[in-house]
C-alpha positions in Angstrom: 22.7 -21.8 4.0 24.4 -19.5 1.6 24.0 -15.7 2.0 24.7 -13.5 -1.1 25.0 -9.8 -0.4 24.3 -8.0 -3.6 25.9 -4.7 -4.3 24.2 -3.9 -7.6 20.8 -4.7 -9.1 22.5 -6.8 -11.8 24.3 -8.8 -9.2 21.1 -9.4 -7.3 19.4 -10.6 -10.5 22.3 -12.8 -11.4 22.3 -14.4 -8.0 18.5 -15.1 -8.3 19.1 -16.5 -11.8 21.6 -18.9 -10.4 19.3 -19.9 -7.6 15.7 -18.9 -8.4 14.4 -20.4 -5.2 16.6 -18.1 -3.0 14.9 -15.9 -0.5 15.1 -12.1 -1.2 15.8 -10.2 2.0 15.7 -6.4 2.6 14.4 -5.2 6.0 13.2 -8.7 7.2 10.4 -7.3 9.4 7.8 -9.7 8.0 10.2 -12.6 7.3 11.7 -12.8 10.8 8.3 -13.0 12.4 7.6 -16.1 10.3 11.0 -17.5 11.1 10.7 -17.0 14.8 7.3 -18.6 14.8 8.7 -21.6 13.0 6.5 -21.0 10.0 9.3 -20.4 7.5 12.4 -22.4 6.7 15.2 -20.3 5.4 17.5 -21.7 2.7 19.7 -19.6 0.5 19.3 -15.8 0.8 20.0 -12.9 -1.5 20.4 -9.7 0.5 19.4 -6.5 -1.4 19.5 -3.7 1.2 22.8 -2.5 -0.1 21.7 -2.2 -3.8 21.7 1.5 -4.6 19.3 1.1 -7.6 16.6 0.0 -5.2 17.0 2.8 -2.7 15.4 6.3 -2.5 12.9 7.9 -4.8 12.8 10.3 -7.7 10.2 12.3 -9.6 9.8 11.9 -13.4 7.3 14.6 -14.4 4.1 13.8 -12.7 5.2 10.3 -11.7 7.1 9.2 -8.6 9.4 6.2 -8.8 9.8 4.7 -5.3 12.7 2.2 -4.9 11.7 -1.1 -3.5 14.1 -0.6 -0.5 12.4 2.7 0.4 11.7 2.4 4.1 8.6 3.5 6.1 10.7 6.2 7.8 11.8 7.6 4.4 8.1 7.5 3.2 7.3 9.9 6.1 10.0 12.4 5.1 8.4 15.8 4.5 9.8 16.1 0.9 8.0 12.9 -0.1 5.1 13.3 2.2 4.2 16.6 0.5 3.7 14.6 -2.8 1.9 11.5 -1.6 0.6 12.4 1.9 -1.6 9.3 2.2 1.5 7.1 1.8 3.3 9.1 4.6 0.3 8.8 6.8 0.2 5.0 6.3 3.9 4.7 6.9 3.6 6.5 10.3 1.2 3.9 11.5 3.5 1.0 11.0 5.1 -0.6 14.0 7.8 1.0 16.1 10.6 3.4 15.0 12.9 0.4 14.6 10.4 -1.3 12.3 9.9 1.8 10.3 13.6 2.2 9.9 14.0 -1.3 8.5 10.7 -2.2 6.7 10.4 -1.4 3.0 7.7 -0.7 0.5 8.9 -3.6 -1.6 8.7 -5.9 1.3 5.1 -4.8 2.1 4.2 -5.5 -1.5 6.0 -8.8 -1.7 4.4 -10.1 1.5 1.0 -9.2 0.0 -0.8 -9.4 3.3 -4.4 -8.1 3.2 -3.4 -5.9 6.2 -0.4 -4.3 4.5 -0.6 -0.6 5.4 0.8 0.8 2.1 -1.4 -1.4 -0.1 -4.7 0.6 0.1 -2.8 3.8 -0.7 -1.1 2.1 -3.7 -4.5 0.7 -4.8 -6.1 4.2 -4.7 -3.1 5.6 -6.6 -3.3 2.9 -9.4 0.3 2.1 -8.6 2.4 0.0 -11.0 5.1 -2.4 -9.8 8.4 -2.6 -11.7 9.8 -6.2 -11.7 13.3 -7.2 -12.6 15.1 -10.4 -13.3 18.3 -11.6 -15.1 16.1 -11.8 -18.3 14.8 -8.3 -18.3 12.0 -6.3 -16.7 8.2 -5.9 -16.8 5.7 -3.6 -15.2 2.5 -4.9 -13.5 -0.5 -2.9 -12.2 -1.0 -3.4 -8.5 -4.4 -5.2 -8.9 -2.6 -7.8 -11.0 0.4 -8.1 -8.8 -1.3 -8.9 -5.5 -3.3 -12.0 -6.5 -4.4 -13.5 -3.1 -3.7 -13.7 0.6 0.1 -13.4 0.9 0.4 -14.3 -2.8 2.0 -12.2 -5.6 2.8 -12.3 -9.3 6.6 -12.7 -8.8 8.0 -15.6 -10.7 11.1 -17.5 -9.5 14.2 -15.4 -10.1 12.3 -12.1 -10.1 12.4 -9.2 -7.6 10.5 -5.9 -7.1 12.7 -3.0 -8.3 10.3 -0.1 -7.7 6.8 1.2 -7.5 5.4 4.0 -9.7 2.6 6.3 -8.5 1.2 9.6 -9.9 1.6 13.0 -8.3 -2.0 14.3 -8.0 -3.5 17.7 -7.1 -5.8 17.1 -4.2 -6.1 16.0 -0.6 -5.3 12.5 0.5 -6.1 10.6 3.7 -5.2 7.2 5.2 -7.1 5.8 8.2 -7.1 2.5 9.9 -8.8 0.7 12.8 -6.9 -1.8 15.1 -7.3 -3.5 18.4 -5.3 -0.7 20.1 -4.0 2.8 19.2 -0.4 2.2 18.1 2.0 -0.5 16.8 -0.9 -2.6 15.6 -2.0 -4.6 12.6 -5.1 -3.2 11.0 -8.6 -4.6 11.3 -9.7 -2.4 8.5 -8.0 0.4 6.6 -8.9 3.0 4.0 -7.1 5.4 1.7 -8.8 8.3 0.0 -7.1 10.2 -2.8 -8.6 13.2 -4.6 -7.6 14.2 -8.2 -8.9 17.7 -8.8 -7.6 17.8 -12.4 -9.3 14.5 -13.3 -12.2 15.3 -11.0 -12.1 11.9 -9.4 -12.1 10.5 -5.8 -10.3 7.2 -5.4 -10.8 4.8 -2.5 -8.5 1.9 -1.6 -9.4 -0.6 1.1 -7.3 -3.0 3.2 -8.0 -5.9 5.5 -11.6 -6.3 4.2 -10.9 -8.8 1.4 -8.1 -11.2 0.3 -6.6 -8.4 -1.8 -6.6 -4.6 -1.7 -9.9 -3.3 -3.1 -11.2 -0.2 -4.9 -14.7 1.1 -4.0 -15.5 1.9 -7.6 -19.3 2.5 -7.2 -18.6 4.9 -4.3 -15.9 6.7 -6.3 -18.2 7.3 -9.2 -21.1 8.4 -7.1 -19.3 11.0 -5.0 -17.3 12.4 -8.0 -20.6 13.1 -9.7 -22.1 14.8 -6.7 -19.1 17.1 -5.7 -19.1 20.8 -6.5 -15.7 20.7 -8.2 -15.9 24.3 -9.5 -17.4 26.0 -6.5 -15.8 24.0 -3.7 -18.9 23.6 -1.7 -18.8 20.7 0.8 -20.8 17.5 0.0 -24.2 17.2 1.6 -24.9 15.0 4.6 -26.9 12.7 2.4 -24.0 12.3 -0.1 -21.5 11.6 2.7 -23.8 8.9 4.2 -24.4 7.3 0.8 -20.7 7.4 0.0 -20.0 5.6 3.3 -22.7 3.0 2.6 -21.3 2.2 -0.9 -17.7 1.9 0.4 -18.9 -0.6 3.1 -20.8 -2.5 0.4 -17.6 -2.9 -1.6 -15.9 -5.0 1.1 -15.6 -8.8 1.3 -14.5 -9.2 5.0 -14.1 -12.3 7.1 -14.4 -13.1 10.8 -11.0 -13.7 12.5 -9.4 -13.2 15.9 -9.0 -9.4 15.2 -12.6 -8.7 14.4 -15.8 -9.9 12.8 -16.9 -9.3 9.2 -19.7 -7.1 10.4 -17.3 -5.0 12.5 -15.0 -4.6 9.6 -17.8 -3.5 7.3 -19.1 -1.0 9.8 -15.6 0.3 10.5 -14.9 0.9 6.8 -18.0 3.0 6.5 -16.9 5.1 9.5 -13.5 5.5 8.0 -15.0 6.5 4.6 -17.1 9.1 6.2 -14.2 10.6 8.2 -11.9 10.6 5.2 -14.4 12.4 3.0 -15.1 15.1 5.6 -11.4 15.6 6.2 -10.8 16.0 2.5 -13.8 18.3 1.7 -14.9 19.8 5.0 -18.0 19.4 7.2 -21.1 18.3 5.1 -23.8 20.8 4.3 -27.5 20.0 4.9 
């Protein structure tokens, strides 16, 4: 096995161009689980956790560029959390402090697990994924990047460089349900993002389909019913209808963590809670 420790993005891309089948390694929090289970054979490896171009985040106007090596712990930092609170909330639910210090947003994307905690937030934010290779770069919308259960749009020789998300004016929420209260993979998860300027409510769903979903019908319905100018809370009827439409948008399965019916019910509960947290207790 050959291990290449890249010190620049160009060096990482060159190493992958020379060996397109090499494994890209950053935090390794997903990879090592598979290796320890015997489900993954490791050949040549390109290590990217020392590449400065993949680290940190910066703001470009109303867009945030999140480096692929941004860790969960860094996502929860107050400076970034104030701009994308749902992403910080999701990051805080991931594993232990050790996992949050090592795991990265790029790794969560590349793994493309239906239970990935950042994915519902990125779906709700209409995130775009920056992809680099020795031949150049391209940008792919999230819904075109995650194409199936643990399947993504990366071609051999490519790696994730960054994720781009908007900075929006409005409350954000992330909630999930798991078999226990902490350090748990989600049975169902939901992100709600409000854009006051655009007068939209966006809902991203996780663990209820092979890929992250948007509850479009629920989004359109509640945006039309909200009192954007006056700030009055939605009615009880509107909250309940919103929850029903969110649950109807799911395509869950039965597995060892929960049944499809339980997932569908849970998402409805999460939708109701998120909307109330964002807009206050419903009115009659």
